[in-house]
All heavy atoms as TSV, in Angstrom:
chain	resi	resn	atom	element	x	y	z
A	1	LEU	N	N	-3.018	10.381	-3.325
A	1	LEU	CA	C	-2.301	9.891	-4.408
A	1	LEU	C	C	-0.878	9.485	-4.318
A	1	LEU	O	O	-0.388	8.527	-4.853
A	1	LEU	CB	C	-2.549	10.915	-5.652
A	1	LEU	CG	C	-3.655	10.907	-6.338
A	1	LEU	CD1	C	-3.695	11.956	-7.471
A	1	LEU	CD2	C	-4.053	9.626	-7.022
A	2	GLN	N	N	-0.224	10.236	-3.426
A	2	GLN	CA	C	1.097	10.128	-3.050
A	2	GLN	C	C	1.295	8.713	-2.440
A	2	GLN	O	O	2.230	7.967	-2.808
A	2	GLN	CB	C	1.670	11.245	-2.203
A	2	GLN	CG	C	3.180	10.857	-1.860
A	2	GLN	CD	C	3.754	12.027	-0.933
A	2	GLN	OE1	O	2.875	13.047	-0.572
A	2	GLN	NE2	N	4.902	11.867	-0.483
A	3	LEU	N	N	0.480	8.416	-1.436
A	3	LEU	CA	C	0.540	7.090	-0.735
A	3	LEU	C	C	0.289	6.059	-1.775
A	3	LEU	O	O	1.044	4.948	-1.800
A	3	LEU	CB	C	-0.527	6.870	0.411
A	3	LEU	CG	C	-0.575	5.660	1.072
A	3	LEU	CD1	C	0.777	5.230	1.733
A	3	LEU	CD2	C	-1.705	5.852	2.092
A	4	TYR	N	N	-0.644	6.071	-2.663
A	4	TYR	CA	C	-0.974	5.089	-3.635
A	4	TYR	C	C	0.328	4.849	-4.648
A	4	TYR	O	O	0.660	3.753	-4.856
A	4	TYR	CB	C	-2.183	5.517	-4.529
A	4	TYR	CG	C	-2.656	4.371	-5.485
A	4	TYR	CD1	C	-3.165	3.347	-5.200
A	4	TYR	CD2	C	-2.456	4.729	-6.938
A	4	TYR	CE1	C	-3.463	2.308	-6.179
A	4	TYR	CE2	C	-2.970	3.863	-7.843
A	4	TYR	CZ	C	-3.496	2.664	-7.462
A	4	TYR	OH	O	-3.732	1.704	-8.308
A	5	ARG	N	N	0.888	5.927	-5.105
A	5	ARG	CA	C	2.098	5.761	-5.922
A	5	ARG	C	C	3.234	5.073	-5.003
A	5	ARG	O	O	3.988	4.114	-5.596
A	5	ARG	CB	C	2.549	7.135	-6.282
A	5	ARG	CG	C	1.832	7.653	-7.444
A	5	ARG	CD	C	2.399	8.888	-8.019
A	5	ARG	NE	N	1.376	9.786	-8.293
A	5	ARG	CZ	C	1.237	10.993	-7.647
A	5	ARG	NH1	N	2.210	11.410	-6.797
A	5	ARG	NH2	N	0.111	11.834	-7.888
A	6	GLU	N	N	3.532	5.423	-3.823
A	6	GLU	CA	C	4.381	4.803	-3.116
A	6	GLU	C	C	4.245	3.291	-2.816
A	6	GLU	O	O	5.124	2.679	-2.849
A	6	GLU	CB	C	4.631	5.474	-1.743
A	6	GLU	CG	C	5.233	6.946	-1.682
A	6	GLU	CD	C	5.193	7.702	-0.424
A	6	GLU	OE1	O	5.298	7.049	0.495
A	6	GLU	OE2	O	5.160	8.916	-0.432
A	7	VAL	N	N	3.050	2.971	-2.478
A	7	VAL	CA	C	2.595	1.590	-2.450
A	7	VAL	C	C	2.943	0.923	-3.768
A	7	VAL	O	O	3.630	-0.255	-3.654
A	7	VAL	CB	C	1.173	1.371	-2.124
A	7	VAL	CG1	C	0.833	0.006	-2.201
A	7	VAL	CG2	C	0.940	1.899	-0.715
A	8	LEU	N	N	2.494	1.379	-4.961
A	8	LEU	CA	C	2.787	0.707	-6.149
A	8	LEU	C	C	4.344	0.465	-6.446
A	8	LEU	O	O	4.761	-0.399	-6.966
A	8	LEU	CB	C	2.130	1.435	-7.319
A	8	LEU	CG	C	0.604	1.292	-7.210
A	8	LEU	CD1	C	-0.051	2.006	-8.498
A	8	LEU	CD2	C	0.177	-0.137	-7.218
A	9	ARG	N	N	5.136	1.577	-5.971
A	9	ARG	CA	C	6.492	1.494	-6.154
A	9	ARG	C	C	7.144	0.399	-5.346
A	9	ARG	O	O	8.060	-0.294	-5.703
A	9	ARG	CB	C	7.205	2.909	-5.896
A	9	ARG	CG	C	7.027	3.929	-6.959
A	9	ARG	CD	C	7.742	5.177	-6.708
A	9	ARG	NE	N	7.410	6.242	-7.437
A	9	ARG	CZ	C	6.792	7.287	-7.020
A	9	ARG	NH1	N	6.616	7.510	-5.675
A	9	ARG	NH2	N	6.369	8.191	-7.897
A	10	ALA	N	N	6.721	0.287	-4.200
A	10	ALA	CA	C	7.192	-0.765	-3.234
A	10	ALA	C	C	6.773	-2.042	-3.764
A	10	ALA	O	O	7.686	-3.012	-3.618
A	10	ALA	CB	C	6.712	-0.417	-1.852
A	11	VAL	N	N	5.622	-2.269	-4.293
A	11	VAL	CA	C	5.210	-3.579	-4.659
A	11	VAL	C	C	6.122	-4.082	-5.901
A	11	VAL	O	O	6.324	-5.242	-6.017
A	11	VAL	CB	C	3.765	-3.479	-5.174
A	11	VAL	CG1	C	3.213	-4.668	-5.873
A	11	VAL	CG2	C	2.749	-3.283	-3.962
A	12	ARG	N	N	6.676	-3.116	-6.673
A	12	ARG	CA	C	7.602	-3.476	-7.725
A	12	ARG	C	C	8.742	-4.375	-7.211
A	12	ARG	O	O	9.407	-5.171	-7.950
A	12	ARG	CB	C	8.155	-2.137	-8.346
A	12	ARG	CG	C	7.187	-1.546	-9.349
A	12	ARG	CD	C	7.890	-0.451	-9.958
A	12	ARG	NE	N	6.998	0.617	-10.201
A	12	ARG	CZ	C	7.355	1.853	-10.474
A	12	ARG	NH1	N	8.618	2.243	-10.432
A	12	ARG	NH2	N	6.477	2.876	-10.705
A	13	ASP	N	N	9.134	-4.093	-5.986
A	13	ASP	CA	C	10.299	-4.811	-5.450
A	13	ASP	C	C	9.959	-6.267	-4.946
A	13	ASP	O	O	10.952	-6.937	-4.450
A	13	ASP	CB	C	11.001	-3.912	-4.342
A	13	ASP	CG	C	11.639	-2.713	-4.830
A	13	ASP	OD1	O	12.001	-2.565	-6.016
A	13	ASP	OD2	O	11.627	-1.845	-4.042
A	14	VAL	N	N	8.640	-6.655	-4.934
A	14	VAL	CA	C	8.341	-7.992	-4.456
A	14	VAL	C	C	8.850	-8.851	-5.440
A	14	VAL	O	O	8.406	-8.859	-6.600
A	14	VAL	CB	C	6.846	-8.042	-4.314
A	14	VAL	CG1	C	6.346	-9.427	-3.963
A	14	VAL	CG2	C	6.374	-7.045	-3.112
A	15	PRO	N	N	9.561	-9.886	-5.003
A	15	PRO	CA	C	10.256	-10.980	-5.954
A	15	PRO	C	C	9.141	-11.811	-6.803
A	15	PRO	O	O	9.509	-11.904	-7.905
A	15	PRO	CB	C	11.216	-11.700	-5.163
A	15	PRO	CG	C	10.756	-11.457	-3.622
A	15	PRO	CD	C	9.865	-10.197	-3.584
A	16	ALA	N	N	8.303	-12.231	-6.134
A	16	ALA	CA	C	7.240	-13.209	-6.686
A	16	ALA	C	C	6.106	-12.532	-7.522
A	16	ALA	O	O	5.481	-11.552	-7.068
A	16	ALA	CB	C	6.643	-14.164	-5.723
A	17	GLU	N	N	6.028	-12.811	-8.767
A	17	GLU	CA	C	5.002	-12.378	-9.700
A	17	GLU	C	C	3.604	-12.409	-9.029
A	17	GLU	O	O	2.864	-11.394	-9.048
A	17	GLU	CB	C	5.079	-12.897	-11.130
A	17	GLU	CG	C	3.979	-12.450	-11.880
A	17	GLU	CD	C	4.056	-10.982	-12.372
A	17	GLU	OE1	O	5.217	-10.458	-12.414
A	17	GLU	OE2	O	3.044	-10.460	-12.678
A	18	ALA	N	N	3.291	-13.607	-8.516
A	18	ALA	CA	C	1.883	-13.695	-7.980
A	18	ALA	C	C	1.639	-12.855	-6.810
A	18	ALA	O	O	0.587	-12.283	-6.574
A	18	ALA	CB	C	1.744	-15.181	-7.531
A	19	ASP	N	N	2.757	-12.673	-5.986
A	19	ASP	CA	C	2.680	-11.802	-4.761
A	19	ASP	C	C	2.518	-10.232	-5.341
A	19	ASP	O	O	1.729	-9.507	-4.733
A	19	ASP	CB	C	3.810	-12.010	-3.883
A	19	ASP	CG	C	3.867	-13.339	-3.182
A	19	ASP	OD1	O	2.711	-13.994	-3.074
A	19	ASP	OD2	O	4.968	-13.731	-2.749
A	20	ARG	N	N	3.258	-9.844	-6.313
A	20	ARG	CA	C	3.094	-8.521	-6.851
A	20	ARG	C	C	1.839	-8.312	-7.272
A	20	ARG	O	O	1.133	-7.194	-6.950
A	20	ARG	CB	C	4.159	-8.380	-7.830
A	20	ARG	CG	C	5.457	-7.855	-7.541
A	20	ARG	CD	C	6.265	-7.473	-8.728
A	20	ARG	NE	N	6.314	-8.246	-9.942
A	20	ARG	CZ	C	7.236	-9.237	-10.118
A	20	ARG	NH1	N	8.133	-9.391	-9.198
A	20	ARG	NH2	N	7.157	-9.869	-11.096
A	21	ARG	N	N	1.189	-9.148	-8.048
A	21	ARG	CA	C	-0.108	-9.035	-8.608
A	21	ARG	C	C	-1.186	-8.905	-7.510
A	21	ARG	O	O	-2.062	-8.013	-7.538
A	21	ARG	CB	C	-0.503	-10.216	-9.629
A	21	ARG	CG	C	-1.694	-9.986	-10.330
A	21	ARG	CD	C	-1.884	-10.996	-11.435
A	21	ARG	NE	N	-0.740	-11.550	-12.083
A	21	ARG	CZ	C	-0.311	-12.830	-12.021
A	21	ARG	NH1	N	-0.894	-13.692	-11.258
A	21	ARG	NH2	N	0.814	-13.156	-12.694
A	22	TYR	N	N	-1.097	-9.853	-6.535
A	22	TYR	CA	C	-2.022	-9.778	-5.376
A	22	TYR	C	C	-1.869	-8.502	-4.561
A	22	TYR	O	O	-3.016	-7.880	-4.291
A	22	TYR	CB	C	-1.615	-10.915	-4.347
A	22	TYR	CG	C	-2.392	-10.741	-3.105
A	22	TYR	CD1	C	-3.709	-11.170	-2.926
A	22	TYR	CD2	C	-1.900	-10.232	-1.934
A	22	TYR	CE1	C	-4.438	-11.057	-1.890
A	22	TYR	CE2	C	-2.595	-10.138	-0.810
A	22	TYR	CZ	C	-3.901	-10.491	-0.758
A	22	TYR	OH	O	-4.691	-10.345	0.432
A	23	LEU	N	N	-0.720	-8.050	-4.278
A	23	LEU	CA	C	-0.613	-6.710	-3.542
A	23	LEU	C	C	-1.084	-5.461	-4.320
A	23	LEU	O	O	-1.725	-4.567	-3.795
A	23	LEU	CB	C	0.876	-6.533	-3.164
A	23	LEU	CG	C	1.421	-7.457	-2.011
A	23	LEU	CD1	C	2.770	-7.348	-1.861
A	23	LEU	CD2	C	0.596	-7.169	-0.801
A	24	LYS	N	N	-0.779	-5.543	-5.635
A	24	LYS	CA	C	-1.152	-4.372	-6.523
A	24	LYS	C	C	-2.689	-4.415	-6.638
A	24	LYS	O	O	-3.422	-3.351	-6.472
A	24	LYS	CB	C	-0.585	-4.677	-8.017
A	24	LYS	CG	C	-0.708	-3.491	-8.880
A	24	LYS	CD	C	-0.086	-3.737	-10.069
A	24	LYS	CE	C	-0.252	-2.747	-11.158
A	24	LYS	NZ	N	0.446	-3.113	-12.435
A	25	ASP	N	N	-3.360	-5.573	-6.831
A	25	ASP	CA	C	-4.819	-5.626	-6.714
A	25	ASP	C	C	-5.426	-5.326	-5.467
A	25	ASP	O	O	-6.380	-4.576	-5.400
A	25	ASP	CB	C	-5.258	-7.019	-7.205
A	25	ASP	CG	C	-4.991	-7.365	-8.630
A	25	ASP	OD1	O	-4.744	-6.539	-9.431
A	25	ASP	OD2	O	-4.924	-8.625	-8.924
A	26	TRP	N	N	-4.773	-5.704	-4.357
A	26	TRP	CA	C	-5.324	-5.316	-3.152
A	26	TRP	C	C	-5.194	-3.702	-2.811
A	26	TRP	O	O	-6.253	-3.280	-2.352
A	26	TRP	CB	C	-4.403	-5.894	-1.954
A	26	TRP	CG	C	-4.648	-5.475	-0.696
A	26	TRP	CD1	C	-5.718	-5.916	0.123
A	26	TRP	CD2	C	-3.871	-4.485	0.051
A	26	TRP	NE1	N	-5.584	-5.149	1.336
A	26	TRP	CE2	C	-4.570	-4.396	1.340
A	26	TRP	CE3	C	-2.728	-3.791	-0.260
A	26	TRP	CZ2	C	-3.979	-3.466	2.231
A	26	TRP	CZ3	C	-2.198	-2.929	0.761
A	26	TRP	CH2	C	-2.823	-2.827	1.899
A	27	ALA	N	N	-4.126	-3.155	-3.197
A	27	ALA	CA	C	-3.979	-1.789	-3.017
A	27	ALA	C	C	-5.032	-0.928	-3.869
A	27	ALA	O	O	-5.731	-0.073	-3.391
A	27	ALA	CB	C	-2.668	-1.246	-3.342
A	28	ARG	N	N	-5.087	-1.333	-5.162
A	28	ARG	CA	C	-6.057	-0.823	-6.015
A	28	ARG	C	C	-7.494	-0.855	-5.483
A	28	ARG	O	O	-8.230	0.132	-5.447
A	28	ARG	CB	C	-5.993	-1.480	-7.417
A	28	ARG	CG	C	-6.798	-0.761	-8.419
A	28	ARG	CD	C	-6.702	-1.396	-9.803
A	28	ARG	NE	N	-5.451	-1.176	-10.318
A	28	ARG	CZ	C	-4.600	-2.148	-10.873
A	28	ARG	NH1	N	-5.163	-3.428	-10.873
A	28	ARG	NH2	N	-3.424	-1.852	-11.242
A	29	GLU	N	N	-7.787	-1.985	-4.923
A	29	GLU	CA	C	-9.207	-2.197	-4.468
A	29	GLU	C	C	-9.480	-1.413	-3.162
A	29	GLU	O	O	-10.522	-0.698	-2.989
A	29	GLU	CB	C	-9.400	-3.609	-4.094
A	29	GLU	CG	C	-10.807	-4.025	-3.472
A	29	GLU	CD	C	-11.944	-3.462	-4.543
A	29	GLU	OE1	O	-11.787	-3.554	-5.732
A	29	GLU	OE2	O	-12.990	-3.142	-3.988
A	30	GLU	N	N	-8.451	-1.247	-2.311
A	30	GLU	CA	C	-8.665	-0.484	-1.116
A	30	GLU	C	C	-8.779	0.979	-1.312
A	30	GLU	O	O	-9.692	1.639	-0.797
A	30	GLU	CB	C	-7.415	-0.674	-0.165
A	30	GLU	CG	C	-7.313	-1.994	0.534
A	30	GLU	CD	C	-8.474	-2.202	1.556
A	30	GLU	OE1	O	-8.638	-1.207	2.419
A	30	GLU	OE2	O	-9.125	-3.144	1.617
A	31	PHE	N	N	-8.081	1.475	-2.283
A	31	PHE	CA	C	-8.195	2.870	-2.755
A	31	PHE	C	C	-9.504	3.120	-3.450
A	31	PHE	O	O	-10.139	4.222	-3.137
A	31	PHE	CB	C	-6.971	3.376	-3.518
A	31	PHE	CG	C	-5.772	3.745	-2.688
A	31	PHE	CD1	C	-4.953	2.662	-2.207
A	31	PHE	CD2	C	-5.566	4.975	-2.258
A	31	PHE	CE1	C	-3.687	3.017	-1.525
A	31	PHE	CE2	C	-4.417	5.423	-1.426
A	31	PHE	CZ	C	-3.585	4.375	-1.133
A	32	ARG	N	N	-9.846	2.175	-4.230
A	32	ARG	CA	C	-11.269	2.443	-4.961
A	32	ARG	C	C	-12.373	2.348	-3.931
A	32	ARG	O	O	-13.253	3.172	-3.917
A	32	ARG	CB	C	-11.371	1.281	-5.907
A	32	ARG	CG	C	-10.885	1.483	-7.232
A	32	ARG	CD	C	-11.442	0.604	-8.388
A	32	ARG	NE	N	-10.636	0.811	-9.497
A	32	ARG	CZ	C	-10.186	-0.398	-10.189
A	32	ARG	NH1	N	-10.306	-1.404	-9.859
A	32	ARG	NH2	N	-9.414	0.028	-11.250
A	33	ARG	N	N	-12.272	1.450	-3.005
A	33	ARG	CA	C	-13.309	1.316	-1.987
A	33	ARG	C	C	-13.469	2.563	-1.194
A	33	ARG	O	O	-14.595	2.842	-0.667
A	33	ARG	CB	C	-13.001	0.012	-1.079
A	33	ARG	CG	C	-14.143	-0.353	-0.109
A	33	ARG	CD	C	-13.853	-1.748	0.541
A	33	ARG	NE	N	-12.546	-1.838	1.004
A	33	ARG	CZ	C	-12.358	-1.597	2.332
A	33	ARG	NH1	N	-13.306	-1.137	3.088
A	33	ARG	NH2	N	-11.136	-1.777	2.843
A	34	ASN	N	N	-12.416	3.190	-0.852
A	34	ASN	CA	C	-12.492	4.350	-0.005
A	34	ASN	C	C	-12.436	5.782	-0.699
A	34	ASN	O	O	-12.319	6.870	-0.197
A	34	ASN	CB	C	-11.364	4.251	1.031
A	34	ASN	CG	C	-11.524	3.115	1.891
A	34	ASN	OD1	O	-12.568	3.064	2.514
A	34	ASN	ND2	N	-10.520	2.279	1.891
A	35	LYS	N	N	-12.555	5.696	-2.110
A	35	LYS	CA	C	-12.320	7.003	-2.865
A	35	LYS	C	C	-13.486	7.962	-2.660
A	35	LYS	O	O	-13.190	9.255	-2.691
A	35	LYS	CB	C	-12.397	6.668	-4.330
A	35	LYS	CG	C	-13.693	6.207	-4.933
A	35	LYS	CD	C	-13.645	6.119	-6.436
A	35	LYS	CE	C	-15.009	5.675	-6.949
A	35	LYS	NZ	N	-15.079	5.825	-8.246
A	36	ASP	N	N	-14.610	7.588	-2.138
A	36	ASP	CA	C	-15.718	8.545	-1.854
A	36	ASP	C	C	-15.714	9.004	-0.441
A	36	ASP	O	O	-16.686	9.723	-0.037
A	36	ASP	CB	C	-17.044	8.006	-2.211
A	36	ASP	CG	C	-17.127	7.649	-3.705
A	36	ASP	OD1	O	-16.438	8.471	-4.514
A	36	ASP	OD2	O	-17.700	6.623	-4.146
A	37	ALA	N	N	-14.861	8.716	0.366
A	37	ALA	CA	C	-14.804	9.024	1.785
A	37	ALA	C	C	-14.610	10.633	1.893
A	37	ALA	O	O	-13.879	11.153	1.181
A	37	ALA	CB	C	-13.609	8.353	2.516
A	38	THR	N	N	-15.383	11.199	2.879
A	38	THR	CA	C	-15.386	12.631	2.881
A	38	THR	C	C	-15.137	12.969	4.392
A	38	THR	O	O	-14.719	14.189	4.513
A	38	THR	CB	C	-16.703	13.236	2.593
A	38	THR	OG1	O	-17.819	12.619	3.278
A	38	THR	CG2	C	-17.028	13.095	0.969
A	39	ASP	N	N	-15.202	12.171	5.348
A	39	ASP	CA	C	-14.948	12.558	6.730
A	39	ASP	C	C	-13.467	12.633	6.858
A	39	ASP	O	O	-12.634	11.706	6.715
A	39	ASP	CB	C	-15.458	11.393	7.626
A	39	ASP	CG	C	-15.223	11.757	9.004
A	39	ASP	OD1	O	-15.126	12.972	9.436
A	39	ASP	OD2	O	-15.166	10.734	9.844
A	40	GLU	N	N	-13.052	13.900	7.225
A	40	GLU	CA	C	-11.518	14.145	7.325
A	40	GLU	C	C	-10.867	13.318	8.410
A	40	GLU	O	O	-9.788	12.936	8.144
A	40	GLU	CB	C	-11.332	15.649	7.718
A	40	GLU	CG	C	-11.745	16.609	6.585
A	40	GLU	CD	C	-11.386	17.987	6.818
A	40	GLU	OE1	O	-10.574	18.234	7.619
A	40	GLU	OE2	O	-12.116	18.850	6.141
A	41	ASP	N	N	-11.469	12.978	9.538
A	41	ASP	CA	C	-10.809	12.097	10.557
A	41	ASP	C	C	-10.693	10.818	9.914
A	41	ASP	O	O	-9.684	10.110	10.155
A	41	ASP	CB	C	-11.721	12.143	11.802
A	41	ASP	CG	C	-11.528	13.525	12.548
A	41	ASP	OD1	O	-10.595	14.213	12.377
A	41	ASP	OD2	O	-12.536	13.762	13.265
A	42	ALA	N	N	-11.642	10.218	9.235
A	42	ALA	CA	C	-11.539	8.907	8.717
A	42	ALA	C	C	-10.569	8.831	7.669
A	42	ALA	O	O	-9.751	7.899	7.537
A	42	ALA	CB	C	-12.897	8.485	8.038
A	43	ILE	N	N	-10.371	9.912	6.924
A	43	ILE	CA	C	-9.351	9.920	5.748
A	43	ILE	C	C	-8.010	9.884	6.376
A	43	ILE	O	O	-7.092	9.296	6.001
A	43	ILE	CB	C	-9.632	11.173	4.876
A	43	ILE	CG1	C	-10.939	10.925	4.070
A	43	ILE	CG2	C	-8.357	11.311	3.860
A	43	ILE	CD1	C	-11.369	12.185	3.318
A	44	ARG	N	N	-7.855	10.813	7.450
A	44	ARG	CA	C	-6.576	10.784	8.143
A	44	ARG	C	C	-6.132	9.469	8.716
A	44	ARG	O	O	-4.881	9.020	8.629
A	44	ARG	CB	C	-6.637	11.822	9.325
A	44	ARG	CG	C	-6.410	13.177	8.801
A	44	ARG	CD	C	-6.087	14.210	9.952
A	44	ARG	NE	N	-6.439	15.655	9.508
A	44	ARG	CZ	C	-7.567	16.180	9.821
A	44	ARG	NH1	N	-8.439	15.598	10.477
A	44	ARG	NH2	N	-7.684	17.389	9.287
A	45	MET	N	N	-7.110	8.763	9.467
A	45	MET	CA	C	-6.879	7.471	9.879
A	45	MET	C	C	-6.438	6.516	8.842
A	45	MET	O	O	-5.573	5.715	8.948
A	45	MET	CB	C	-8.145	6.911	10.666
A	45	MET	CG	C	-7.874	5.704	11.418
A	45	MET	SD	S	-9.278	4.601	11.529
A	45	MET	CE	C	-9.966	4.480	9.896
A	46	MET	N	N	-7.202	6.468	7.670
A	46	MET	CA	C	-6.809	5.605	6.545
A	46	MET	C	C	-5.497	5.845	6.031
A	46	MET	O	O	-4.857	4.918	5.745
A	46	MET	CB	C	-7.936	5.606	5.399
A	46	MET	CG	C	-9.213	5.070	5.829
A	46	MET	SD	S	-10.376	5.163	4.412
A	46	MET	CE	C	-11.058	6.721	4.577
A	47	ILE	N	N	-5.070	7.074	5.844
A	47	ILE	CA	C	-3.735	7.458	5.429
A	47	ILE	C	C	-2.683	7.038	6.381
A	47	ILE	O	O	-1.654	6.407	6.006
A	47	ILE	CB	C	-3.621	9.030	5.135
A	47	ILE	CG1	C	-4.526	9.312	3.971
A	47	ILE	CG2	C	-2.170	9.405	4.851
A	47	ILE	CD1	C	-4.567	10.770	3.625
A	48	THR	N	N	-2.986	7.184	7.603
A	48	THR	CA	C	-2.022	6.779	8.805
A	48	THR	C	C	-1.899	5.192	8.640
A	48	THR	O	O	-0.738	4.614	8.682
A	48	THR	CB	C	-2.374	7.187	10.065
A	48	THR	OG1	O	-2.630	8.649	10.104
A	48	THR	CG2	C	-1.612	6.645	11.205
A	49	GLN	N	N	-2.859	4.487	8.522
A	49	GLN	CA	C	-2.898	3.074	8.476
A	49	GLN	C	C	-2.246	2.631	7.182
A	49	GLN	O	O	-1.501	1.605	7.163
A	49	GLN	CB	C	-4.338	2.541	8.536
A	49	GLN	CG	C	-4.339	1.010	8.660
A	49	GLN	CD	C	-5.832	0.469	8.753
A	49	GLN	OE1	O	-6.879	1.155	8.442
A	49	GLN	NE2	N	-5.940	-0.790	9.205
A	50	GLY	N	N	-2.561	3.275	6.068
A	50	GLY	CA	C	-1.794	2.958	4.869
A	50	GLY	C	C	-0.333	3.135	4.980
A	50	GLY	O	O	0.508	2.459	4.438
A	51	ASN	N	N	0.108	4.314	5.593
A	51	ASN	CA	C	1.539	4.401	5.731
A	51	ASN	C	C	2.182	3.454	6.597
A	51	ASN	O	O	3.316	2.938	6.326
A	51	ASN	CB	C	1.714	5.937	6.328
A	51	ASN	CG	C	1.636	7.128	5.268
A	51	ASN	OD1	O	2.239	6.913	4.139
A	51	ASN	ND2	N	0.995	8.094	5.653
A	52	MET	N	N	1.524	3.002	7.585
A	52	MET	CA	C	2.005	1.950	8.414
A	52	MET	C	C	2.265	0.730	7.754
A	52	MET	O	O	3.239	0.051	7.800
A	52	MET	CB	C	1.132	1.815	9.712
A	52	MET	CG	C	1.299	2.930	10.641
A	52	MET	SD	S	0.369	2.704	12.268
A	52	MET	CE	C	-0.867	1.546	11.980
A	53	GLN	N	N	1.286	0.284	6.888
A	53	GLN	CA	C	1.301	-0.813	6.031
A	53	GLN	C	C	2.465	-0.771	4.994
A	53	GLN	O	O	3.137	-1.861	4.836
A	53	GLN	CB	C	-0.040	-1.154	5.434
A	53	GLN	CG	C	-1.113	-1.586	6.360
A	53	GLN	CD	C	-2.530	-1.644	5.951
A	53	GLN	OE1	O	-2.792	-1.018	4.903
A	53	GLN	NE2	N	-3.280	-2.515	6.411
A	54	LEU	N	N	2.614	0.448	4.445
A	54	LEU	CA	C	3.538	0.645	3.376
A	54	LEU	C	C	4.981	0.448	4.111
A	54	LEU	O	O	5.856	-0.212	3.691
A	54	LEU	CB	C	3.485	2.053	2.862
A	54	LEU	CG	C	4.661	2.428	1.935
A	54	LEU	CD1	C	4.760	1.547	0.745
A	54	LEU	CD2	C	4.486	3.919	1.544
A	55	ARG	N	N	5.237	1.085	5.284
A	55	ARG	CA	C	6.482	0.897	6.057
A	55	ARG	C	C	6.747	-0.589	6.336
A	55	ARG	O	O	7.848	-1.013	6.262
A	55	ARG	CB	C	6.513	1.829	7.356
A	55	ARG	CG	C	6.738	3.283	6.864
A	55	ARG	CD	C	7.000	3.980	8.295
A	55	ARG	NE	N	5.967	3.993	9.175
A	55	ARG	CZ	C	5.020	4.927	9.240
A	55	ARG	NH1	N	4.940	5.942	8.485
A	55	ARG	NH2	N	3.990	4.975	10.144
A	56	GLU	N	N	5.826	-1.257	6.832
A	56	GLU	CA	C	6.060	-2.775	7.070
A	56	GLU	C	C	6.291	-3.523	5.847
A	56	GLU	O	O	7.223	-4.372	5.903
A	56	GLU	CB	C	4.543	-3.289	7.649
A	56	GLU	CG	C	4.714	-4.636	8.104
A	56	GLU	CD	C	5.742	-4.889	9.224
A	56	GLU	OE1	O	5.985	-4.037	10.058
A	56	GLU	OE2	O	6.317	-5.960	9.194
A	57	LEU	N	N	5.689	-3.246	4.693
A	57	LEU	CA	C	6.127	-3.864	3.467
A	57	LEU	C	C	7.460	-3.594	3.008
A	57	LEU	O	O	8.210	-4.397	2.745
A	57	LEU	CB	C	5.113	-3.462	2.316
A	57	LEU	CG	C	5.474	-3.871	0.993
A	57	LEU	CD1	C	5.484	-5.405	0.803
A	57	LEU	CD2	C	4.446	-3.393	-0.117
A	58	GLN	N	N	7.844	-2.319	3.194
A	58	GLN	CA	C	9.201	-1.969	2.898
A	58	GLN	C	C	10.245	-2.596	3.913
A	58	GLN	O	O	11.318	-3.034	3.329
A	58	GLN	CB	C	9.414	-0.384	2.941
A	58	GLN	CG	C	8.730	0.373	1.883
A	58	GLN	CD	C	8.484	1.828	2.077
A	58	GLN	OE1	O	8.566	2.360	3.223
A	58	GLN	NE2	N	8.487	2.529	1.016
A	59	ARG	N	N	9.902	-2.701	5.126
A	59	ARG	CA	C	10.863	-3.309	6.038
A	59	ARG	C	C	10.962	-4.817	5.657
A	59	ARG	O	O	12.036	-5.351	5.718
A	59	ARG	CB	C	10.252	-3.163	7.430
A	59	ARG	CG	C	10.888	-2.041	8.129
A	59	ARG	CD	C	10.457	-2.011	9.872
A	59	ARG	NE	N	9.545	-0.935	9.978
A	59	ARG	CZ	C	8.303	-0.900	10.335
A	59	ARG	NH1	N	7.817	-1.995	10.614
A	59	ARG	NH2	N	7.718	0.222	10.411
A	60	THR	N	N	9.869	-5.433	5.377
A	60	THR	CA	C	9.790	-6.905	5.077
A	60	THR	C	C	10.761	-7.066	3.777
A	60	THR	O	O	11.433	-8.048	3.717
A	60	THR	CB	C	8.463	-7.316	4.824
A	60	THR	OG1	O	7.703	-7.107	5.920
A	60	THR	CG2	C	8.344	-8.899	4.450
A	61	LEU	N	N	10.603	-6.267	2.835
A	61	LEU	CA	C	11.415	-6.359	1.520
A	61	LEU	C	C	12.837	-6.228	1.874
A	61	LEU	O	O	13.715	-6.803	1.261
A	61	LEU	CB	C	10.774	-5.356	0.436
A	61	LEU	CG	C	9.520	-5.706	-0.066
A	61	LEU	CD1	C	8.985	-4.626	-0.953
A	61	LEU	CD2	C	9.499	-6.940	-0.790
A	62	LYS	N	N	13.146	-5.228	2.668
A	62	LYS	CA	C	14.518	-4.971	2.959
A	62	LYS	C	C	15.120	-6.041	3.682
A	62	LYS	O	O	16.246	-6.549	3.432
A	62	LYS	CB	C	14.641	-3.698	3.902
A	62	LYS	CG	C	15.974	-3.197	4.116
A	62	LYS	CD	C	16.114	-1.867	4.983
A	62	LYS	CE	C	15.719	-0.611	3.983
A	62	LYS	NZ	N	16.014	0.572	4.665
A	63	LEU	N	N	14.455	-6.703	4.599
A	63	LEU	CA	C	14.880	-7.914	5.262
A	63	LEU	C	C	15.061	-9.053	4.370
A	63	LEU	O	O	16.045	-9.846	4.504
A	63	LEU	CB	C	13.927	-8.267	6.495
A	63	LEU	CG	C	13.969	-7.540	7.775
A	63	LEU	CD1	C	12.828	-7.905	8.681
A	63	LEU	CD2	C	15.271	-7.545	8.380
A	64	ALA	N	N	14.144	-9.254	3.476
A	64	ALA	CA	C	14.244	-10.328	2.508
A	64	ALA	C	C	15.546	-10.118	1.519
A	64	ALA	O	O	16.157	-11.125	1.194
A	64	ALA	CB	C	13.041	-10.420	1.577
A	65	LYS	N	N	15.887	-9.006	1.308
A	65	LYS	CA	C	17.127	-8.782	0.455
A	65	LYS	C	C	18.465	-8.962	1.188
A	65	LYS	O	O	19.375	-9.267	0.686
A	65	LYS	CB	C	17.117	-7.289	-0.055
A	65	LYS	CG	C	16.043	-6.998	-1.176
A	65	LYS	CD	C	16.173	-5.746	-1.661
A	65	LYS	CE	C	15.173	-5.373	-2.728
A	65	LYS	NZ	N	15.165	-3.978	-3.212
A	66	SER	N	N	18.489	-8.831	2.469
A	66	SER	CA	C	19.714	-9.058	3.274
A	66	SER	C	C	19.914	-10.544	3.657
A	66	SER	O	O	19.205	-11.293	3.440
A	66	SER	CB	C	19.681	-8.172	4.385
A	66	SER	OG	O	18.547	-8.374	5.153
């Protein structure tokens, strides 16, 4: 849940409304698609991958602002 909240917070900073909507829908769908995962290793991998994607989004937004 923490990762999901962080992704949604980062998406708020996306300047274009269409891009914000796309990213929000994408995140929602990814989390819904994987909500029933039970394999701990797979869950760890998905969280790690999600954190990397979040950091990349945050870096891109920071570069766009400067």
